[in-house]
A tleap script that builds the chain and sets N, CA, C and O, in Angstrom:
source leaprc.protein.ff14SB
mol = sequence {
  NPRO SER SER ALA GLU THR ALA TYR THR LEU
  ALA ASP VAL GLN TYR ARG ARG GLY ALA TYR
  ASP ARG ALA ARG PHE TYR ILE ASP ARG VAL
  ASN LYS SER PRO GLU GLN SER ASN ALA GLN
  THR LEU TRP LEU GLY ALA ARG ILE GLU TYR
  LYS LEU GLY ASN ARG PRO LEU ALA PHE GLY
  LEU GLY ASP GLN LEU ARG LYS ARG TYR PRO
  GLN SER PRO GLU ALA LEU ALA TYR GLU GLN
  GLY ARG PHE ASN CASP
}
set mol.1.N position { 0.780 -1.194 -0.004 }
set mol.1.CA position { -0.041 -0.001 -0.001 }
set mol.1.C position { 0.863 1.212 0.004 }
set mol.1.O position { 1.851 1.309 0.732 }
set mol.2.N position { 0.457 2.138 -0.864 }
set mol.2.CA position { 1.323 3.372 -0.896 }
set mol.2.C position { 0.698 4.459 0.065 }
set mol.2.O position { 1.293 5.528 0.198 }
set mol.3.N position { -0.361 4.245 0.670 }
set mol.3.CA position { -0.998 5.231 1.580 }
set mol.3.C position { -0.428 4.992 2.869 }
set mol.3.O position { -0.376 3.853 3.333 }
set mol.4.N position { 0.067 6.153 3.568 }
set mol.4.CA position { 0.592 6.038 4.920 }
set mol.4.C position { -0.450 5.590 5.896 }
set mol.4.O position { -0.147 4.879 6.854 }
set mol.5.N position { -1.615 5.976 5.680 }
set mol.5.CA position { -2.669 5.532 6.660 }
set mol.5.C position { -2.969 4.087 6.623 }
set mol.5.O position { -3.226 3.438 7.637 }
set mol.6.N position { -2.929 3.573 5.368 }
set mol.6.CA position { -3.168 2.052 5.178 }
set mol.6.C position { -1.957 1.312 5.789 }
set mol.6.O position { -2.116 0.347 6.535 }
set mol.7.N position { -0.821 1.761 5.472 }
set mol.7.CA position { 0.349 1.092 5.954 }
set mol.7.C position { 0.444 1.075 7.497 }
set mol.7.O position { 0.873 0.088 8.094 }
set mol.8.N position { 0.027 2.204 8.126 }
set mol.8.CA position { -0.056 2.273 9.527 }
set mol.8.C position { -1.034 1.263 10.135 }
set mol.8.O position { -0.766 0.609 11.142 }
set mol.9.N position { -2.220 1.176 9.438 }
set mol.9.CA position { -3.299 0.284 9.874 }
set mol.9.C position { -2.809 -1.122 9.811 }
set mol.9.O position { -3.028 -1.920 10.722 }
set mol.10.N position { -2.109 -1.439 8.673 }
set mol.10.CA position { -1.690 -2.860 8.563 }
set mol.10.C position { -0.630 -3.167 9.467 }
set mol.10.O position { -0.507 -4.324 9.870 }
set mol.11.N position { 0.209 -2.195 9.859 }
set mol.11.CA position { 1.298 -2.518 10.851 }
set mol.11.C position { 0.696 -2.684 12.154 }
set mol.11.O position { 1.131 -3.556 12.905 }
set mol.12.N position { -0.352 -1.867 12.528 }
set mol.12.CA position { -0.987 -1.928 13.817 }
set mol.12.C position { -1.685 -3.302 13.886 }
set mol.12.O position { -1.590 -3.909 14.953 }
set mol.13.N position { -2.363 -3.851 12.889 }
set mol.13.CA position { -3.025 -5.170 12.880 }
set mol.13.C position { -2.009 -6.230 13.019 }
set mol.13.O position { -2.242 -7.137 13.819 }
set mol.14.N position { -0.880 -6.232 12.322 }
set mol.14.CA position { 0.198 -7.178 12.521 }
set mol.14.C position { 0.817 -7.193 13.817 }
set mol.14.O position { 1.143 -8.253 14.353 }
set mol.15.N position { 1.005 -6.012 14.374 }
set mol.15.CA position { 1.557 -5.911 15.716 }
set mol.15.C position { 0.606 -6.542 16.696 }
set mol.15.O position { 1.097 -7.264 17.563 }
set mol.16.N position { -0.675 -6.361 16.666 }
set mol.16.CA position { -1.672 -6.901 17.535 }
set mol.16.C position { -1.705 -8.408 17.470 }
set mol.16.O position { -1.980 -9.114 18.439 }
set mol.17.N position { -1.398 -8.869 16.225 }
set mol.17.CA position { -1.377 -10.378 15.965 }
set mol.17.C position { -0.071 -11.069 16.410 }
set mol.17.O position { 0.016 -12.297 16.419 }
set mol.18.N position { 0.947 -10.257 16.781 }
set mol.18.CA position { 2.227 -10.704 17.099 }
set mol.18.C position { 3.210 -10.971 16.037 }
set mol.18.O position { 4.269 -11.573 16.211 }
set mol.19.N position { 2.782 -10.476 14.915 }
set mol.19.CA position { 3.601 -10.678 13.564 }
set mol.19.C position { 4.489 -9.411 13.457 }
set mol.19.O position { 4.275 -8.556 12.598 }
set mol.20.N position { 5.465 -9.327 14.337 }
set mol.20.CA position { 6.281 -8.190 14.458 }
set mol.20.C position { 7.142 -7.783 13.240 }
set mol.20.O position { 7.328 -6.601 12.950 }
set mol.21.N position { 7.649 -8.802 12.552 }
set mol.21.CA position { 8.451 -8.632 11.345 }
set mol.21.C position { 7.572 -7.959 10.259 }
set mol.21.O position { 8.011 -7.036 9.572 }
set mol.22.N position { 6.360 -8.434 10.131 }
set mol.22.CA position { 5.437 -7.922 9.100 }
set mol.22.C position { 5.004 -6.470 9.536 }
set mol.22.O position { 4.909 -5.542 8.734 }
set mol.23.N position { 4.772 -6.374 10.773 }
set mol.23.CA position { 4.390 -5.027 11.241 }
set mol.23.C position { 5.678 -3.995 10.959 }
set mol.23.O position { 5.515 -2.854 10.528 }
set mol.24.N position { 6.751 -4.475 11.216 }
set mol.24.CA position { 7.913 -3.574 10.937 }
set mol.24.C position { 8.018 -3.170 9.419 }
set mol.24.O position { 8.320 -2.021 9.098 }
set mol.25.N position { 7.764 -4.131 8.524 }
set mol.25.CA position { 7.731 -3.925 7.099 }
set mol.25.C position { 6.780 -2.720 6.782 }
set mol.25.O position { 7.168 -1.801 6.061 }
set mol.26.N position { 5.633 -2.740 7.290 }
set mol.26.CA position { 4.702 -1.686 6.958 }
set mol.26.C position { 5.032 -0.324 7.634 }
set mol.26.O position { 4.987 0.706 6.962 }
set mol.27.N position { 5.337 -0.304 8.856 }
set mol.27.CA position { 5.586 0.899 9.646 }
set mol.27.C position { 6.809 1.572 9.189 }
set mol.27.O position { 6.857 2.802 9.219 }
set mol.28.N position { 7.830 0.853 8.755 }
set mol.28.CA position { 9.097 1.314 8.198 }
set mol.28.C position { 8.845 2.270 6.989 }
set mol.28.O position { 9.442 3.334 6.831 }
set mol.29.N position { 7.931 1.786 6.192 }
set mol.29.CA position { 7.578 2.567 4.941 }
set mol.29.C position { 7.044 3.875 5.281 }
set mol.29.O position { 7.201 4.825 4.513 }
set mol.30.N position { 6.386 3.990 6.450 }
set mol.30.CA position { 5.758 5.333 6.839 }
set mol.30.C position { 6.876 6.195 7.559 }
set mol.30.O position { 7.071 7.376 7.273 }
set mol.31.N position { 7.529 5.563 8.432 }
set mol.31.CA position { 8.553 6.336 9.256 }
set mol.31.C position { 9.804 6.775 8.477 }
set mol.31.O position { 10.528 7.678 8.897 }
set mol.32.N position { 10.027 6.150 7.392 }
set mol.32.CA position { 11.212 6.524 6.628 }
set mol.32.C position { 10.959 7.906 5.862 }
set mol.32.O position { 11.862 8.466 5.241 }
set mol.33.N position { 9.758 8.372 5.949 }
set mol.33.CA position { 9.411 9.702 5.272 }
set mol.33.C position { 8.902 10.587 6.380 }
set mol.33.O position { 7.794 10.425 6.891 }
set mol.34.N position { 9.795 11.578 6.751 }
set mol.34.CA position { 9.344 12.592 7.796 }
set mol.34.C position { 8.027 13.313 7.483 }
set mol.34.O position { 7.342 13.784 8.392 }
set mol.35.N position { 7.687 13.393 6.232 }
set mol.35.CA position { 6.356 14.053 5.855 }
set mol.35.C position { 5.204 13.182 6.214 }
set mol.35.O position { 4.132 13.722 6.488 }
set mol.36.N position { 5.324 11.841 6.238 }
set mol.36.CA position { 4.349 10.947 6.546 }
set mol.36.C position { 4.325 10.490 7.992 }
set mol.36.O position { 3.260 10.142 8.501 }
set mol.37.N position { 5.382 10.481 8.622 }
set mol.37.CA position { 5.419 9.971 10.024 }
set mol.37.C position { 4.831 10.932 10.926 }
set mol.37.O position { 4.863 12.132 10.650 }
set mol.38.N position { 4.261 10.471 12.049 }
set mol.38.CA position { 3.802 11.256 13.107 }
set mol.38.C position { 3.937 10.712 14.459 }
set mol.38.O position { 4.702 9.753 14.568 }
set mol.39.N position { 3.362 11.122 15.476 }
set mol.39.CA position { 3.561 10.555 16.802 }
set mol.39.C position { 3.037 9.130 16.871 }
set mol.39.O position { 3.661 8.282 17.508 }
set mol.40.N position { 1.999 8.867 16.284 }
set mol.40.CA position { 1.403 7.460 16.297 }
set mol.40.C position { 2.274 6.459 15.551 }
set mol.40.O position { 2.501 5.341 16.012 }
set mol.41.N position { 2.768 6.896 14.359 }
set mol.41.CA position { 3.639 6.023 13.704 }
set mol.41.C position { 4.950 5.701 14.251 }
set mol.41.O position { 5.429 4.570 14.177 }
set mol.42.N position { 5.585 6.784 14.851 }
set mol.42.CA position { 6.798 6.679 15.539 }
set mol.42.C position { 6.697 5.778 16.759 }
set mol.42.O position { 7.596 4.969 16.987 }
set mol.43.N position { 5.618 5.890 17.566 }
set mol.43.CA position { 5.407 5.178 18.669 }
set mol.43.C position { 5.185 3.685 18.366 }
set mol.43.O position { 5.714 2.808 19.048 }
set mol.44.N position { 4.367 3.426 17.298 }
set mol.44.CA position { 4.150 2.057 16.943 }
set mol.44.C position { 5.504 1.452 16.462 }
set mol.44.O position { 5.832 0.315 16.802 }
set mol.45.N position { 6.256 2.207 15.692 }
set mol.45.CA position { 7.564 1.664 15.281 }
set mol.45.C position { 8.488 1.362 16.439 }
set mol.45.O position { 9.227 0.378 16.400 }
set mol.46.N position { 8.459 2.236 17.524 }
set mol.46.CA position { 9.275 1.957 18.653 }
set mol.46.C position { 8.797 0.700 19.461 }
set mol.46.O position { 9.599 -0.097 19.948 }
set mol.47.N position { 7.500 0.584 19.564 }
set mol.47.CA position { 6.981 -0.601 20.267 }
set mol.47.C position { 7.312 -1.890 19.442 }
set mol.47.O position { 7.633 -2.916 20.043 }
set mol.48.N position { 7.246 -1.859 18.189 }
set mol.48.CA position { 7.502 -3.009 17.287 }
set mol.48.C position { 8.973 -3.439 17.536 }
set mol.48.O position { 9.221 -4.606 17.840 }
set mol.49.N position { 9.980 -2.478 17.406 }
set mol.49.CA position { 11.379 -2.656 17.597 }
set mol.49.C position { 11.648 -3.214 19.071 }
set mol.49.O position { 12.473 -4.113 19.236 }
set mol.50.N position { 11.005 -2.716 20.031 }
set mol.50.CA position { 11.105 -3.200 21.336 }
set mol.50.C position { 10.771 -4.652 21.501 }
set mol.50.O position { 11.449 -5.392 22.214 }
set mol.51.N position { 9.643 -5.078 20.785 }
set mol.51.CA position { 9.139 -6.375 20.891 }
set mol.51.C position { 10.186 -7.322 20.176 }
set mol.51.O position { 10.405 -8.463 20.583 }
set mol.52.N position { 10.792 -6.784 19.122 }
set mol.52.CA position { 11.841 -7.566 18.365 }
set mol.52.C position { 13.083 -7.588 19.052 }
set mol.52.O position { 13.994 -8.263 18.574 }
set mol.53.N position { 13.269 -6.903 20.183 }
set mol.53.CA position { 14.502 -6.869 20.936 }
set mol.53.C position { 15.522 -5.889 20.465 }
set mol.53.O position { 16.653 -5.877 20.952 }
set mol.54.N position { 15.127 -5.029 19.482 }
set mol.54.CA position { 16.033 -4.114 18.996 }
set mol.54.C position { 15.920 -2.839 19.809 }
set mol.54.O position { 15.311 -1.863 19.370 }
set mol.55.N position { 16.525 -2.851 21.031 }
set mol.55.CA position { 16.359 -1.630 21.886 }
set mol.55.C position { 16.933 -0.358 21.345 }
set mol.55.O position { 16.275 0.675 21.469 }
set mol.56.N position { 18.147 -0.341 20.732 }
set mol.56.CA position { 18.679 0.882 20.288 }
set mol.56.C position { 17.808 1.633 19.208 }
set mol.56.O position { 17.748 2.862 19.165 }
set mol.57.N position { 17.134 0.794 18.336 }
set mol.57.CA position { 16.248 1.426 17.300 }
set mol.57.C position { 14.972 1.824 17.996 }
set mol.57.O position { 14.409 2.860 17.646 }
set mol.58.N position { 14.475 1.068 18.964 }
set mol.58.CA position { 13.225 1.465 19.661 }
set mol.58.C position { 13.506 2.743 20.414 }
set mol.58.O position { 12.662 3.639 20.422 }
set mol.59.N position { 14.649 2.862 21.042 }
set mol.59.CA position { 14.864 4.141 21.900 }
set mol.59.C position { 15.198 5.295 20.860 }
set mol.59.O position { 14.961 6.468 21.149 }
set mol.60.N position { 15.710 4.958 19.738 }
set mol.60.CA position { 15.985 6.048 18.702 }
set mol.60.C position { 14.673 6.590 18.136 }
set mol.60.O position { 14.532 7.796 17.931 }
set mol.61.N position { 13.752 5.731 17.894 }
set mol.61.CA position { 12.363 6.171 17.413 }
set mol.61.C position { 11.727 6.949 18.567 }
set mol.61.O position { 11.137 8.002 18.323 }
set mol.62.N position { 11.820 6.475 19.813 }
set mol.62.CA position { 11.255 7.158 20.925 }
set mol.62.C position { 11.843 8.465 21.199 }
set mol.62.O position { 11.093 9.355 21.599 }
set mol.63.N position { 13.101 8.701 21.034 }
set mol.63.CA position { 13.721 9.884 21.141 }
set mol.63.C position { 13.266 10.883 20.076 }
set mol.63.O position { 13.021 12.063 20.328 }
set mol.64.N position { 13.173 10.330 18.885 }
set mol.64.CA position { 12.626 11.202 17.724 }
set mol.64.C position { 11.161 11.634 18.069 }
set mol.64.O position { 10.802 12.799 17.897 }
set mol.65.N position { 10.402 10.760 18.513 }
set mol.65.CA position { 9.102 11.015 19.024 }
set mol.65.C position { 9.046 12.174 20.007 }
set mol.65.O position { 8.315 13.150 19.839 }
set mol.66.N position { 9.872 12.006 21.055 }
set mol.66.CA position { 9.920 13.018 22.169 }
set mol.66.C position { 10.302 14.366 21.628 }
set mol.66.O position { 9.735 15.373 22.052 }
set mol.67.N position { 11.309 14.435 20.639 }
set mol.67.CA position { 11.763 15.694 20.139 }
set mol.67.C position { 10.692 16.390 19.190 }
set mol.67.O position { 10.468 17.600 19.244 }
set mol.68.N position { 10.087 15.570 18.365 }
set mol.68.CA position { 9.157 16.112 17.371 }
set mol.68.C position { 7.722 16.424 17.911 }
set mol.68.O position { 7.018 17.335 17.474 }
set mol.69.N position { 7.384 15.586 18.881 }
set mol.69.CA position { 5.942 15.708 19.443 }
set mol.69.C position { 6.029 15.528 20.955 }
set mol.69.O position { 5.520 14.548 21.499 }
set mol.70.N position { 6.671 16.468 21.626 }
set mol.70.CA position { 6.909 16.393 23.045 }
set mol.70.C position { 5.634 16.391 23.938 }
set mol.70.O position { 5.667 15.894 25.064 }
set mol.71.N position { 4.543 16.939 23.432 }
set mol.71.CA position { 3.236 17.091 24.256 }
set mol.71.C position { 2.307 15.899 23.898 }
set mol.71.O position { 1.205 15.824 24.441 }
set mol.72.N position { 2.698 15.004 23.040 }
set mol.72.CA position { 1.765 13.989 22.593 }
set mol.72.C position { 1.600 12.863 23.683 }
set mol.72.O position { 2.507 12.611 24.476 }
set mol.73.N position { 0.448 12.229 23.680 }
set mol.73.CA position { 0.274 11.035 24.607 }
set mol.73.C position { 1.344 9.987 24.279 }
set mol.73.O position { 1.851 9.335 25.193 }
set mol.74.N position { 1.696 9.809 23.016 }
set mol.74.CA position { 2.706 8.786 22.778 }
set mol.74.C position { 3.994 9.125 23.330 }
set mol.74.O position { 4.668 8.215 23.813 }
set mol.75.N position { 4.460 10.393 23.327 }
set mol.75.CA position { 5.735 10.752 24.026 }
set mol.75.C position { 5.600 10.510 25.493 }
set mol.75.O position { 6.588 10.145 26.131 }
set mol.76.N position { 4.503 10.680 26.041 }
set mol.76.CA position { 4.282 10.448 27.498 }
set mol.76.C position { 4.468 9.032 27.719 }
set mol.76.O position { 5.244 8.637 28.589 }
set mol.77.N position { 3.742 8.167 26.920 }
set mol.77.CA position { 3.899 6.670 27.052 }
set mol.77.C position { 5.343 6.199 26.893 }
set mol.77.O position { 5.768 5.294 27.611 }
set mol.78.N position { 6.100 6.782 25.983 }
set mol.78.CA position { 7.441 6.447 25.761 }
set mol.78.C position { 8.305 6.817 27.066 }
set mol.78.O position { 9.120 6.032 27.552 }
set mol.79.N position { 8.057 8.004 27.544 }
set mol.79.CA position { 8.781 8.347 28.723 }
set mol.79.C position { 8.515 7.501 29.925 }
set mol.79.O position { 9.364 7.302 30.793 }
set mol.80.N position { 7.326 7.019 29.945 }
set mol.80.CA position { 6.928 6.167 31.084 }
set mol.80.C position { 7.291 4.655 30.823 }
set mol.80.O position { 7.007 3.772 31.633 }
set mol.81.N position { 7.930 4.428 29.648 }
set mol.81.CA position { 8.344 3.084 29.299 }
set mol.81.C position { 7.146 2.066 29.079 }
set mol.81.O position { 7.265 0.888 29.417 }
set mol.82.N position { 6.065 2.530 28.538 }
set mol.82.CA position { 4.861 1.758 28.429 }
set mol.82.C position { 4.877 1.021 27.081 }
set mol.82.O position { 3.884 1.115 26.359 }
set mol.83.N position { 5.883 0.333 26.713 }
set mol.83.CA position { 6.041 -0.311 25.447 }
set mol.83.C position { 5.036 -1.494 25.187 }
set mol.83.O position { 4.735 -1.862 24.051 }
set mol.84.N position { 4.547 -2.052 26.334 }
set mol.84.CA position { 3.621 -3.195 26.233 }
set mol.84.C position { 2.152 -2.915 26.375 }
set mol.84.O position { 1.335 -3.829 26.489 }
set mol.85.N position { 1.826 -1.652 26.367 }
set mol.85.CA position { 0.432 -1.235 26.494 }
set mol.85.C position { -0.350 -1.526 25.191 }
set mol.85.O position { -1.545 -1.241 25.112 }
savepdb mol mol.pdb
quit
């Protein structure tokens, strides 16, 4: 899917199913484009990487989230370490 919204939705569905590699595939397509990424996509990407055990990338996405969207609920969740919510 070329739509960022569709890719996010597919990533979210795959994440909820526990198919983290597939979820990564979709969310990476969105997060690689700063114009398309947002607080939700960055947070989902961080949670996916955390589940896959890639802590450096998870924390990198979280830091990007905190810098770009410091007042967002997702940034708060990141700061609280709520990766498994």
